[in-house]
N, C-alpha and C positions, 0 to 999 in steps of 0.2 A: 506493498499499500505505499502509496507515495504522495506526501501530506504537505505545504508549504506553509507559510510563515510569514505574515507582512505585519510589519508593523509600518506605522505614518507616524506626521513628524516628530521629533523630540525624543522619542522614545529611541533613537542613538545615543545621549544622554544616559537612561539608564546609570544607576551606581553612583551618581553625578548630584546629578535637579531632582528637587526637592525631595532627596533621600525621607524625609519626612512623611510621605504621601506615599512613593515608589520606590523606599526602599532600596540599601545600600549596596545590593548584589548588580554587574551587570550581566546585560545580557545575553553575550555572548557564552560567558562561563556558564549563565544557566541554562544556557541548550545544549553545550556540551552534557550535559546533568541527562536534558532531556535523550538527546542522542543516543545515550544509553541504558536507558532506564526501555525506550520505547526503541530496543535496535530491531524487530521487525517489522519498522516501517521505513520508509529514507521518508527523512528530514530535512529540504529544505529550507533555508531564510532568505530573505529578503528584505528593507527596510528602504525608507525616501521620504526626505521632508518635500518632496514636488506629491501634487495630485495627481499632476497628467502621467509621473512616473509609478504611481500606484495602480494608478490604472490598466496603462500597457502591461501592468506584471498582472493582472488579471487575467486580460486576454490571454496572454502568454499563455496565464497556465493549460488552458481547455488545449494551446498543442501541444503543452507537453505531456497531459493524460496523467492532469493532476484529480489526486481522488476524491482528497479532502483541503481546506484552507482555514487555518485559521490568521483571524484577523482586529490586529490592533488599531481601531484609525486614526487613533490621536481623535486632536480637535473637529476633524473632515466628519468625525461620527457625529458632528452634531448642525450641521448644515450640506453636506457634501452631499447632492443626487446626481452630480454628476457615479458619487462609487458607489453610490445603492441604486443607479442604471448599470453602470459595471458589474457588479455583483448577475444583479438579474439575469442580464444575459448570456452568464456566460456555464449555465444553468450547472456550476459544480457546488454540491454544498459548502457553504461558508458558516465556520463560524462566530461569535464575531466577541471578543473577549474585553476587558480589562481590569489592568491591577488593583484599580480603590473601586470602589461603589460610587458608581455616575452619579445615585439616586440621593445620595448625599453629600452632593455637594453643593456647591454653587446651580443658578437655576437654572442658567442656560445649558447644562451638560448633563437636566436629567432630564434629556431628548435625543433621540438615535433617529434620524431620519435612515441611516443602514440596515438596523434592526428589520424592518418589514420584509427585505429582500434576504435572511440569512434562515440560515437555519433555524437558530437560537442564539441568544447572548448568557455568557457567564461575566459577574464584572461583583468587581469586590473580595476576591480572594489571591490578589497579589500576583508575586509570577504561576504563583497555583494554579490562578485558572488556566494559562496554556496547560498546563496539566492536566486539567480537568477537559478539557475540547481535544484534550488528544484520546480519556478514554475512551469519550465518546465516535469517535472514529475507529479505535483499537476493539471496541466494544460490537457496532456497527459491522465493521469486517468482518468477527469473530459469524455472527450471524445468519452471512451471504453463501 
């Protein structure tokens, strides 16, 4: 099973930025642990601060026969109809994840415009949100 993790803007600064919200671990270190834990899956990773590049990566995933996508769109979650449309266009299951509980944060962060296009949303469990999404794909694959 091929899984693509896509992180949006400012998530390249995990471990450095707002550590009271996002923690002190870098995503690269966490990713290595995920790959060990889910060694029966091929896990690919992409990060960009550019909305257009995230959309291009979603489109490319279809051509690369990706089975599932875990997407943390960062701030684009709250206003990117273009990402919403790209998710709907590719017909690959996408799990929206957030490290923080977006529903307990500022009012403008409490709405996700991409959620209706996603299979589900996992929010507020720190980096474990990515693990929970991988468990979904792992169990879905076992059912097939």
